[in-house]
BAFI-342509 format. One record per residue: residue number from 1; x, y, z of N, C-alpha, C in turn; residue in three letters. Coordinates in steps of 0.2 Angstrom, whole numbers. Example, Ala and Ser with C-alpha at 12.3 -4.5 7.8 and 13.67 -1.06 7.14 Angstrom:
BEGIN
+-----+-------+-------+-------+-------+-------+-------+-------+-------+-------+------+
:  nr :  n.px :  n.py :  n.pz : ca.px : ca.py : ca.pz :  c.px :  c.py :  c.pz : rest :
+-----+-------+-------+-------+-------+-------+-------+-------+-------+-------+------+
:   1 :    66 :   -28 :    39 :    62 :   -22 :    39 :    66 :   -16 :    39 :  ALA :
:   2 :    64 :   -11 :    35 :    68 :    -5 :    36 :    64 :     0 :    39 :  SER :
+-----+-------+-------+-------+-------+-------+-------+-------+-------+-------+------+
***
This chain:
BEGIN
+-----+-------+-------+-------+-------+-------+-------+-------+-------+-------+------+
:  nr :  n.px :  n.py :  n.pz : ca.px : ca.py : ca.pz :  c.px :  c.py :  c.pz : rest :
+-----+-------+-------+-------+-------+-------+-------+-------+-------+-------+------+
:   1 :  -121 :   -63 :  -227 :  -116 :   -60 :  -224 :  -117 :   -52 :  -225 :  MET :
:   2 :  -116 :   -48 :  -220 :  -116 :   -41 :  -221 :  -112 :   -38 :  -226 :  PRO :
:   3 :  -114 :   -33 :  -229 :  -110 :   -30 :  -234 :  -105 :   -25 :  -231 :  ALA :
:   4 :  -100 :   -23 :  -234 :   -95 :   -18 :  -231 :   -99 :   -11 :  -230 :  PRO :
:   5 :   -98 :    -8 :  -224 :  -101 :    -2 :  -222 :  -108 :    -4 :  -218 :  GLY :
:   6 :  -110 :   -10 :  -218 :  -115 :   -12 :  -214 :  -113 :   -11 :  -206 :  ASP :
:   7 :  -118 :    -9 :  -202 :  -117 :    -8 :  -195 :  -114 :   -14 :  -192 :  PRO :
:   8 :  -115 :   -20 :  -194 :  -112 :   -26 :  -191 :  -105 :   -26 :  -193 :  LEU :
:   9 :  -103 :   -23 :  -198 :   -96 :   -24 :  -201 :   -91 :   -19 :  -198 :  THR :
:  10 :   -93 :   -13 :  -198 :   -89 :    -8 :  -196 :   -88 :    -6 :  -189 :  THR :
:  11 :   -83 :    -4 :  -186 :   -82 :    -2 :  -179 :   -79 :     5 :  -179 :  ALA :
:  12 :   -81 :     9 :  -174 :   -78 :    15 :  -173 :   -71 :    14 :  -169 :  ARG :
:  13 :   -66 :    19 :  -170 :   -60 :    18 :  -166 :   -61 :    18 :  -158 :  ARG :
:  14 :   -65 :    23 :  -156 :   -67 :    23 :  -149 :   -74 :    21 :  -149 :  THR :
:  15 :   -76 :    15 :  -145 :   -83 :    13 :  -145 :   -87 :    18 :  -142 :  PRO :
:  16 :   -93 :    19 :  -145 :   -98 :    23 :  -142 :  -104 :    19 :  -139 :  SER :
:  17 :  -104 :    13 :  -141 :  -109 :     8 :  -138 :  -105 :     1 :  -138 :  MET :
:  18 :  -105 :    -2 :  -132 :  -102 :    -9 :  -131 :  -107 :   -14 :  -129 :  ILE :
:  19 :  -108 :   -19 :  -133 :  -112 :   -25 :  -132 :  -109 :   -29 :  -127 :  THR :
:  20 :  -113 :   -30 :  -121 :  -110 :   -34 :  -116 :  -114 :   -40 :  -115 :  ILE :
:  21 :  -111 :   -46 :  -114 :  -114 :   -52 :  -113 :  -113 :   -54 :  -106 :  PHE :
:  22 :  -118 :   -56 :  -102 :  -117 :   -57 :   -95 :  -122 :   -62 :   -92 :  SER :
:  23 :  -121 :   -65 :   -87 :  -125 :   -70 :   -84 :  -132 :   -68 :   -81 :  GLY :
:  24 :  -136 :   -72 :   -81 :  -143 :   -71 :   -78 :  -143 :   -73 :   -71 :  SER :
:  25 :  -137 :   -75 :   -69 :  -136 :   -76 :   -61 :  -131 :   -72 :   -59 :  ALA :
:  26 :  -130 :   -71 :   -52 :  -125 :   -66 :   -50 :  -119 :   -70 :   -48 :  THR :
:  27 :  -119 :   -77 :   -48 :  -113 :   -80 :   -46 :  -113 :   -82 :   -38 :  GLY :
:  28 :  -108 :   -85 :   -36 :  -107 :   -88 :   -29 :  -104 :   -83 :   -25 :  SER :
:  29 :  -101 :   -77 :   -28 :   -97 :   -73 :   -24 :   -99 :   -65 :   -26 :  SER :
:  30 :   -99 :   -61 :   -21 :  -101 :   -54 :   -22 :   -96 :   -51 :   -26 :  ASP :
:  31 :   -90 :   -54 :   -27 :   -85 :   -51 :   -31 :   -87 :   -50 :   -39 :  VAL :
:  32 :   -91 :   -54 :   -41 :   -94 :   -53 :   -48 :   -98 :   -47 :   -49 :  PHE :
:  33 :  -103 :   -46 :   -44 :  -107 :   -40 :   -44 :  -103 :   -34 :   -43 :  ALA :
:  34 :   -98 :   -34 :   -39 :   -94 :   -28 :   -38 :   -90 :   -26 :   -44 :  HIS :
:  35 :   -87 :   -31 :   -47 :   -83 :   -30 :   -54 :   -88 :   -28 :   -59 :  GLY :
:  36 :   -94 :   -30 :   -59 :   -98 :   -28 :   -65 :  -100 :   -21 :   -63 :  THR :
:  37 :  -102 :   -19 :   -57 :  -103 :   -12 :   -55 :   -98 :    -7 :   -57 :  THR :
:  38 :   -92 :    -9 :   -56 :   -86 :    -5 :   -58 :   -85 :    -4 :   -65 :  ALA :
:  39 :   -87 :    -9 :   -69 :   -86 :    -8 :   -76 :   -92 :    -4 :   -79 :  LEU :
:  40 :   -98 :    -5 :   -76 :  -104 :     0 :   -78 :  -102 :     7 :   -77 :  ALA :
:  41 :  -100 :     8 :   -71 :   -98 :    15 :   -69 :   -93 :    18 :   -73 :  ARG :
:  42 :   -88 :    14 :   -75 :   -82 :    17 :   -80 :   -85 :    18 :   -86 :  GLU :
:  43 :   -89 :    14 :   -89 :   -92 :    16 :   -96 :   -97 :    22 :   -95 :  LEU :
:  44 :  -101 :    22 :   -90 :  -105 :    28 :   -90 :  -101 :    35 :   -89 :  ALA :
:  45 :   -95 :    34 :   -85 :   -91 :    40 :   -85 :   -88 :    42 :   -91 :  THR :
:  46 :   -86 :    37 :   -95 :   -83 :    38 :  -101 :   -87 :    40 :  -107 :  ALA :
:  47 :   -94 :    40 :  -106 :   -99 :    42 :  -111 :  -100 :    36 :  -115 :  GLY :
:  48 :   -99 :    30 :  -114 :  -100 :    24 :  -118 :  -106 :    21 :  -116 :  ILE :
:  49 :  -111 :    20 :  -121 :  -117 :    16 :  -119 :  -116 :     9 :  -119 :  GLY :
:  50 :  -121 :     6 :  -116 :  -121 :    -2 :  -115 :  -127 :    -5 :  -119 :  ILE :
:  51 :  -126 :   -10 :  -123 :  -131 :   -14 :  -126 :  -130 :   -21 :  -122 :  VAL :
:  52 :  -136 :   -23 :  -120 :  -136 :   -30 :  -116 :  -142 :   -33 :  -117 :  TYR :
:  53 :  -143 :   -39 :  -114 :  -149 :   -43 :  -115 :  -156 :   -41 :  -113 :  GLY :
:  54 :  -156 :   -35 :  -109 :  -162 :   -32 :  -107 :  -165 :   -34 :  -100 :  GLY :
:  55 :  -162 :   -39 :   -97 :  -164 :   -42 :   -91 :  -163 :   -38 :   -85 :  GLY :
:  56 :  -167 :   -39 :   -80 :  -166 :   -36 :   -73 :  -163 :   -41 :   -68 :  ARG :
:  57 :  -162 :   -47 :   -70 :  -159 :   -53 :   -66 :  -152 :   -54 :   -67 :  VAL :
:  58 :  -149 :   -56 :   -62 :  -142 :   -58 :   -62 :  -137 :   -52 :   -63 :  GLY :
:  59 :  -131 :   -54 :   -66 :  -127 :   -49 :   -68 :  -129 :   -44 :   -73 :  LEU :
:  60 :  -134 :   -46 :   -77 :  -137 :   -42 :   -82 :  -141 :   -36 :   -78 :  MET :
:  61 :  -144 :   -38 :   -73 :  -148 :   -32 :   -69 :  -143 :   -28 :   -65 :  GLY :
:  62 :  -138 :   -31 :   -63 :  -133 :   -27 :   -59 :  -129 :   -22 :   -64 :  THR :
:  63 :  -128 :   -24 :   -70 :  -124 :   -20 :   -75 :  -129 :   -14 :   -77 :  LEU :
:  64 :  -135 :   -16 :   -79 :  -140 :   -10 :   -81 :  -141 :    -5 :   -75 :  ALA :
:  65 :  -142 :    -8 :   -69 :  -144 :    -4 :   -64 :  -138 :     1 :   -62 :  GLY :
:  66 :  -132 :    -2 :   -62 :  -126 :     3 :   -60 :  -125 :     8 :   -65 :  ALA :
:  67 :  -126 :     6 :   -72 :  -125 :    11 :   -77 :  -130 :    16 :   -77 :  ALA :
:  68 :  -136 :    15 :   -76 :  -141 :    20 :   -75 :  -140 :    24 :   -70 :  MET :
:  69 :  -138 :    22 :   -64 :  -137 :    26 :   -58 :  -131 :    31 :   -59 :  GLU :
:  70 :  -127 :    29 :   -63 :  -121 :    33 :   -65 :  -122 :    38 :   -71 :  ALA :
:  71 :  -128 :    38 :   -73 :  -130 :    42 :   -78 :  -128 :    40 :   -85 :  GLY :
:  72 :  -127 :    33 :   -86 :  -126 :    30 :   -93 :  -132 :    29 :   -97 :  GLY :
:  73 :  -131 :    27 :  -103 :  -136 :    25 :  -108 :  -136 :    17 :  -108 :  GLU :
:  74 :  -142 :    14 :  -107 :  -142 :     7 :  -107 :  -148 :     5 :  -112 :  VAL :
:  75 :  -146 :     1 :  -117 :  -150 :    -1 :  -122 :  -151 :    -9 :  -122 :  HIS :
:  76 :  -157 :   -11 :  -120 :  -158 :   -18 :  -119 :  -162 :   -21 :  -126 :  GLY :
:  77 :  -160 :   -28 :  -127 :  -163 :   -31 :  -132 :  -166 :   -38 :  -130 :  VAL :
:  78 :  -172 :   -39 :  -130 :  -175 :   -45 :  -127 :  -181 :   -48 :  -131 :  MET :
:  79 :  -181 :   -55 :  -132 :  -186 :   -58 :  -136 :  -193 :   -57 :  -132 :  PRO :
:  80 :  -198 :   -57 :  -136 :  -205 :   -57 :  -133 :  -206 :   -62 :  -128 :  GLN :
:  81 :  -204 :   -68 :  -129 :  -205 :   -73 :  -124 :  -202 :   -72 :  -117 :  SER :
:  82 :  -196 :   -69 :  -117 :  -194 :   -67 :  -110 :  -197 :   -61 :  -107 :  LEU :
:  83 :  -199 :   -56 :  -111 :  -203 :   -51 :  -109 :  -209 :   -53 :  -105 :  VAL :
:  84 :  -212 :   -58 :  -109 :  -219 :   -61 :  -106 :  -217 :   -65 :   -99 :  ASP :
:  85 :  -211 :   -67 :   -98 :  -209 :   -70 :   -92 :  -208 :   -65 :   -86 :  GLU :
:  86 :  -208 :   -58 :   -88 :  -208 :   -53 :   -83 :  -200 :   -52 :   -80 :  GLU :
:  87 :  -195 :   -54 :   -85 :  -189 :   -53 :   -82 :  -185 :   -47 :   -86 :  ILE :
:  88 :  -189 :   -43 :   -90 :  -186 :   -37 :   -93 :  -185 :   -31 :   -88 :  ALA :
:  89 :  -180 :   -27 :   -89 :  -178 :   -22 :   -85 :  -183 :   -16 :   -87 :  HIS :
:  90 :  -186 :   -13 :   -82 :  -191 :    -8 :   -84 :  -189 :    -1 :   -84 :  GLU :
:  91 :  -183 :     1 :   -81 :  -181 :     7 :   -81 :  -174 :     9 :   -85 :  THR :
:  92 :  -173 :     5 :   -90 :  -167 :     7 :   -94 :  -169 :    12 :   -99 :  ILE :
:  93 :  -164 :    14 :  -103 :  -165 :    20 :  -108 :  -169 :    18 :  -113 :  THR :
:  94 :  -168 :    11 :  -116 :  -172 :     9 :  -121 :  -172 :     1 :  -121 :  HIS :
:  95 :  -178 :    -2 :  -123 :  -179 :    -9 :  -123 :  -181 :   -11 :  -130 :  LEU :
:  96 :  -178 :   -14 :  -134 :  -180 :   -17 :  -141 :  -183 :   -24 :  -139 :  ASP :
:  97 :  -189 :   -25 :  -141 :  -193 :   -31 :  -140 :  -193 :   -35 :  -147 :  VAL :
:  98 :  -189 :   -40 :  -148 :  -188 :   -44 :  -154 :  -192 :   -51 :  -154 :  VAL :
:  99 :  -193 :   -54 :  -160 :  -197 :   -60 :  -160 :  -193 :   -66 :  -157 :  PRO :
: 100 :  -187 :   -67 :  -158 :  -184 :   -73 :  -155 :  -176 :   -72 :  -153 :  ASP :
: 101 :  -173 :   -77 :  -151 :  -166 :   -76 :  -149 :  -161 :   -75 :  -155 :  MET :
: 102 :  -163 :   -77 :  -161 :  -158 :   -76 :  -167 :  -159 :   -68 :  -168 :  HIS :
: 103 :  -165 :   -65 :  -168 :  -166 :   -58 :  -169 :  -162 :   -54 :  -164 :  SER :
: 104 :  -162 :   -57 :  -158 :  -159 :   -53 :  -152 :  -152 :   -53 :  -153 :  ARG :
: 105 :  -149 :   -58 :  -155 :  -141 :   -58 :  -156 :  -139 :   -54 :  -161 :  LYS :
: 106 :  -143 :   -54 :  -167 :  -141 :   -50 :  -173 :  -142 :   -42 :  -171 :  LEU :
: 107 :  -147 :   -41 :  -167 :  -148 :   -34 :  -165 :  -143 :   -31 :  -161 :  ARG :
: 108 :  -141 :   -35 :  -156 :  -136 :   -33 :  -151 :  -129 :   -32 :  -155 :  MET :
: 109 :  -128 :   -37 :  -160 :  -122 :   -36 :  -164 :  -121 :   -30 :  -168 :  ALA :
: 110 :  -127 :   -28 :  -171 :  -128 :   -22 :  -175 :  -127 :   -16 :  -171 :  GLU :
: 111 :  -129 :   -15 :  -165 :  -129 :    -9 :  -161 :  -122 :    -8 :  -158 :  LEU :
: 112 :  -118 :   -13 :  -156 :  -112 :   -12 :  -152 :  -106 :   -11 :  -157 :  GLY :
: 113 :  -101 :    -7 :  -155 :   -95 :    -6 :  -158 :   -90 :   -11 :  -156 :  ASP :
: 114 :   -91 :   -14 :  -150 :   -87 :   -19 :  -147 :   -91 :   -24 :  -143 :  ALA :
: 115 :   -87 :   -30 :  -141 :   -91 :   -35 :  -137 :   -87 :   -36 :  -131 :  PHE :
: 116 :   -90 :   -37 :  -126 :   -87 :   -39 :  -119 :   -91 :   -44 :  -116 :  VAL :
: 117 :   -88 :   -50 :  -114 :   -91 :   -55 :  -110 :   -89 :   -54 :  -103 :  ALA :
: 118 :   -94 :   -54 :   -99 :   -93 :   -54 :   -91 :   -94 :   -61 :   -89 :  LEU :
: 119 :   -93 :   -63 :   -83 :   -94 :   -70 :   -81 :  -101 :   -72 :   -82 :  PRO :
: 120 :  -102 :   -78 :   -84 :  -109 :   -81 :   -86 :  -108 :   -88 :   -87 :  GLY :
: 121 :  -114 :   -91 :   -90 :  -114 :   -98 :   -91 :  -114 :  -100 :   -98 :  GLY :
: 122 :  -118 :  -105 :  -100 :  -118 :  -107 :  -107 :  -120 :  -102 :  -112 :  ALA :
: 123 :  -125 :   -98 :  -110 :  -128 :   -93 :  -114 :  -123 :   -88 :  -116 :  GLY :
: 124 :  -119 :   -86 :  -111 :  -114 :   -81 :  -112 :  -108 :   -84 :  -116 :  THR :
: 125 :  -106 :   -90 :  -115 :  -101 :   -93 :  -120 :  -104 :   -93 :  -127 :  LEU :
: 126 :  -110 :   -95 :  -128 :  -113 :   -96 :  -135 :  -112 :   -89 :  -138 :  GLU :
: 127 :  -114 :   -84 :  -135 :  -114 :   -77 :  -138 :  -107 :   -75 :  -139 :  GLU :
: 128 :  -102 :   -76 :  -134 :   -95 :   -74 :  -135 :   -92 :   -78 :  -141 :  LEU :
: 129 :   -93 :   -84 :  -142 :   -90 :   -88 :  -147 :   -93 :   -86 :  -154 :  PHE :
: 130 :   -99 :   -85 :  -154 :  -102 :   -83 :  -161 :   -99 :   -76 :  -163 :  GLU :
: 131 :   -99 :   -71 :  -159 :   -96 :   -65 :  -162 :   -88 :   -65 :  -163 :  VAL :
: 132 :   -85 :   -69 :  -159 :   -78 :   -70 :  -160 :   -76 :   -74 :  -166 :  TRP :
: 133 :   -80 :   -79 :  -168 :   -80 :   -82 :  -174 :   -81 :   -78 :  -180 :  THR :
: 134 :   -86 :   -74 :  -179 :   -88 :   -69 :  -185 :   -82 :   -64 :  -186 :  TRP :
: 135 :   -78 :   -62 :  -181 :   -73 :   -58 :  -182 :   -67 :   -62 :  -186 :  GLN :
: 136 :   -66 :   -68 :  -184 :   -61 :   -72 :  -187 :   -63 :   -73 :  -195 :  HIS :
: 137 :   -69 :   -73 :  -196 :   -71 :   -74 :  -203 :   -72 :   -67 :  -207 :  LEU :
: 138 :   -71 :   -62 :  -204 :   -71 :   -55 :  -207 :   -78 :   -53 :  -208 :  GLY :
: 139 :   -83 :   -56 :  -204 :   -90 :   -54 :  -205 :   -91 :   -47 :  -201 :  ILE :
: 140 :   -87 :   -46 :  -196 :   -86 :   -39 :  -193 :   -79 :   -38 :  -191 :  HIS :
: 141 :   -78 :   -32 :  -190 :   -71 :   -30 :  -188 :   -71 :   -26 :  -181 :  HIS :
: 142 :   -74 :   -29 :  -176 :   -75 :   -26 :  -170 :   -71 :   -30 :  -165 :  LYS :
: 143 :   -69 :   -26 :  -159 :   -65 :   -30 :  -154 :   -70 :   -34 :  -150 :  PRO :
: 144 :   -67 :   -40 :  -148 :   -70 :   -44 :  -143 :   -66 :   -45 :  -137 :  VAL :
: 145 :   -69 :   -45 :  -131 :   -65 :   -45 :  -125 :   -68 :   -49 :  -119 :  ALA :
: 146 :   -64 :   -52 :  -115 :   -66 :   -55 :  -109 :   -65 :   -50 :  -103 :  LEU :
: 147 :   -70 :   -49 :   -99 :   -68 :   -45 :   -93 :   -67 :   -50 :   -87 :  TYR :
: 148 :   -61 :   -51 :   -85 :   -59 :   -57 :   -81 :   -59 :   -55 :   -74 :  ASP :
: 149 :   -66 :   -55 :   -71 :   -67 :   -53 :   -64 :   -64 :   -59 :   -60 :  ILE :
: 150 :   -60 :   -58 :   -55 :   -57 :   -63 :   -51 :   -54 :   -69 :   -54 :  ALA :
: 151 :   -52 :   -68 :   -60 :   -49 :   -74 :   -64 :   -54 :   -79 :   -66 :  GLY :
: 152 :   -60 :   -77 :   -67 :   -66 :   -81 :   -69 :   -64 :   -84 :   -76 :  TYR :
: 153 :   -61 :   -81 :   -81 :   -60 :   -83 :   -87 :   -54 :   -87 :   -88 :  TRP :
: 154 :   -50 :   -88 :   -83 :   -43 :   -91 :   -84 :   -44 :   -99 :   -86 :  GLN :
: 155 :   -48 :  -103 :   -84 :   -49 :  -109 :   -87 :   -51 :  -109 :   -94 :  PRO :
: 156 :   -55 :  -105 :   -96 :   -56 :  -104 :  -103 :   -50 :  -102 :  -107 :  LEU :
: 157 :   -46 :   -97 :  -105 :   -40 :   -95 :  -108 :   -35 :  -101 :  -109 :  LEU :
: 158 :   -35 :  -105 :  -104 :   -30 :  -111 :  -104 :   -33 :  -116 :  -109 :  ALA :
: 159 :   -39 :  -117 :  -110 :   -42 :  -121 :  -116 :   -40 :  -118 :  -122 :  ALA :
: 160 :   -41 :  -111 :  -123 :   -39 :  -108 :  -129 :   -32 :  -109 :  -131 :  LEU :
: 161 :   -28 :  -108 :  -126 :   -21 :  -109 :  -127 :   -19 :  -117 :  -129 :  ASP :
: 162 :   -23 :  -121 :  -126 :   -22 :  -128 :  -128 :   -24 :  -129 :  -136 :  SER :
: 163 :   -30 :  -126 :  -138 :   -32 :  -126 :  -145 :   -27 :  -124 :  -149 :  MET :
: 164 :   -23 :  -118 :  -147 :   -18 :  -115 :  -151 :   -12 :  -120 :  -152 :  THR :
: 165 :   -10 :  -122 :  -146 :    -4 :  -127 :  -146 :    -6 :  -133 :  -151 :  SER :
: 166 :   -12 :  -135 :  -151 :   -14 :  -141 :  -155 :   -15 :  -140 :  -162 :  ALA :
: 167 :   -15 :  -134 :  -164 :   -15 :  -132 :  -171 :   -23 :  -131 :  -173 :  GLY :
: 168 :   -27 :  -130 :  -169 :   -34 :  -129 :  -171 :   -36 :  -121 :  -170 :  PHE :
: 169 :   -32 :  -117 :  -167 :   -34 :  -110 :  -167 :   -27 :  -106 :  -169 :  LEU :
: 170 :   -28 :  -102 :  -174 :   -22 :   -98 :  -176 :   -19 :   -94 :  -171 :  ALA :
: 171 :   -13 :   -93 :  -170 :   -10 :   -89 :  -165 :   -12 :   -81 :  -166 :  GLU :
: 172 :   -13 :   -79 :  -172 :   -15 :   -72 :  -172 :   -22 :   -71 :  -171 :  HIS :
: 173 :   -26 :   -76 :  -171 :   -33 :   -75 :  -169 :   -34 :   -76 :  -162 :  LEU :
: 174 :   -30 :   -81 :  -159 :   -30 :   -81 :  -152 :   -28 :   -74 :  -149 :  ARG :
: 175 :   -23 :   -71 :  -152 :   -20 :   -65 :  -149 :   -25 :   -59 :  -150 :  ALA :
: 176 :   -30 :   -60 :  -154 :   -35 :   -55 :  -155 :   -40 :   -54 :  -150 :  SER :
: 177 :   -41 :   -59 :  -145 :   -45 :   -58 :  -140 :   -42 :   -54 :  -134 :  LEU :
: 178 :   -46 :   -49 :  -132 :   -44 :   -44 :  -127 :   -46 :   -47 :  -120 :  ILE :
: 179 :   -41 :   -47 :  -115 :   -42 :   -50 :  -109 :   -40 :   -44 :  -104 :  VAL :
: 180 :   -45 :   -42 :   -99 :   -43 :   -37 :   -94 :   -47 :   -38 :   -88 :  SER :
: 181 :   -44 :   -37 :   -82 :   -48 :   -37 :   -76 :   -49 :   -30 :   -73 :  ASP :
: 182 :   -47 :   -25 :   -77 :   -47 :   -18 :   -75 :   -52 :   -14 :   -80 :  ASP :
: 183 :   -57 :   -11 :   -77 :   -62 :    -7 :   -82 :   -59 :    -2 :   -86 :  PRO :
: 184 :   -54 :     2 :   -83 :   -51 :     8 :   -87 :   -46 :     5 :   -92 :  GLU :
: 185 :   -43 :     0 :   -90 :   -38 :    -3 :   -95 :   -42 :    -7 :  -101 :  GLN :
: 186 :   -48 :   -10 :   -99 :   -52 :   -13 :  -104 :   -54 :    -8 :  -109 :  LEU :
: 187 :   -57 :    -2 :  -107 :   -59 :     3 :  -112 :   -53 :     5 :  -116 :  VAL :
: 188 :   -47 :     6 :  -114 :   -42 :     8 :  -117 :   -40 :     3 :  -123 :  THR :
: 189 :   -40 :    -4 :  -121 :   -38 :    -9 :  -125 :   -43 :   -10 :  -131 :  SER :
: 190 :   -50 :    -9 :  -130 :   -55 :    -9 :  -135 :   -54 :    -3 :  -140 :  LEU :
: 191 :   -51 :     3 :  -137 :   -50 :     9 :  -141 :   -44 :     8 :  -146 :  SER :
: 192 :   -39 :     4 :  -144 :   -33 :     4 :  -148 :   -32 :    -3 :  -151 :  THR :
: 193 :   -37 :    -7 :  -151 :   -37 :   -13 :  -154 :   -36 :   -13 :  -162 :  TRP :
: 194 :   -33 :   -18 :  -165 :   -32 :   -18 :  -172 :   -35 :   -25 :  -174 :  THR :
: 195 :   -39 :   -25 :  -179 :   -42 :   -31 :  -182 :   -37 :   -36 :  -185 :  ALA :
: 196 :   -37 :   -42 :  -183 :   -32 :   -47 :  -186 :   -34 :   -49 :  -193 :  PRO :
: 197 :   -30 :   -52 :  -197 :   -31 :   -54 :  -204 :   -36 :   -60 :  -203 :  ALA :
: 198 :   -41 :   -60 :  -208 :   -46 :   -65 :  -208 :   -43 :   -72 :  -208 :  ARG :
: 199 :   -47 :   -77 :  -206 :   -45 :   -84 :  -206 :   -43 :   -86 :  -212 :  LYS :
: 200 :   -47 :   -85 :  -217 :   -46 :   -87 :  -224 :   -44 :   -82 :  -229 :  TRP :
: 201 :   -40 :   -77 :  -226 :   -38 :   -72 :  -231 :   -33 :   -74 :  -235 :  ALA :
: 202 :   -33 :   -72 :  -242 :   -28 :   -75 :  -247 :   -22 :   -71 :  -246 :  ARG :
: 203 :   -16 :   -74 :  -246 :   -10 :   -71 :  -246 :    -8 :   -67 :  -253 :  SER :
: 204 :    -5 :   -61 :  -252 :    -4 :   -58 :  -259 :     2 :   -60 :  -262 :  SER :
+-----+-------+-------+-------+-------+-------+-------+-------+-------+-------+------+
***
């Protein structure tokens, strides 16, 4: 577990770099690409850099391309095996090539001051739930958010509400997840977020 003061543990009040999880597909509607582009431009305008999976395909590529076009900083992290498959983005600010997926996720977590999940599939969910669980356990104190383009995350939110009602997810931990469909509001929410009490925190 990271020690206090470790880059994985601490978060700035206003994020300077946001780690974004997104799909390697563009989805069945242009609305997902339009929403992703809007977020990328908002972050670039606000001077907030992007950490992402380093790909040029799907919403990952849309995100990186839009941010670069808007003058933003984009830092990709990709395992060598995927670089060998020639899906790495070649014109981003920086690309870290790491040995494997575990190294990729750790590096992305270290670099970002906050985490945002865009629409995606199984891989996006896996990344989202890992960092959100780490938050619950106090491994890091960084905000985690869903960018809810066109209501994409509403079924997941309904499942989380069901988990809470059934007693498997604490209400204060459920409330710690930021949800927004507006780029400017999302940035504001990330900047004003307060970390919840740890899941296993001892009462005084």
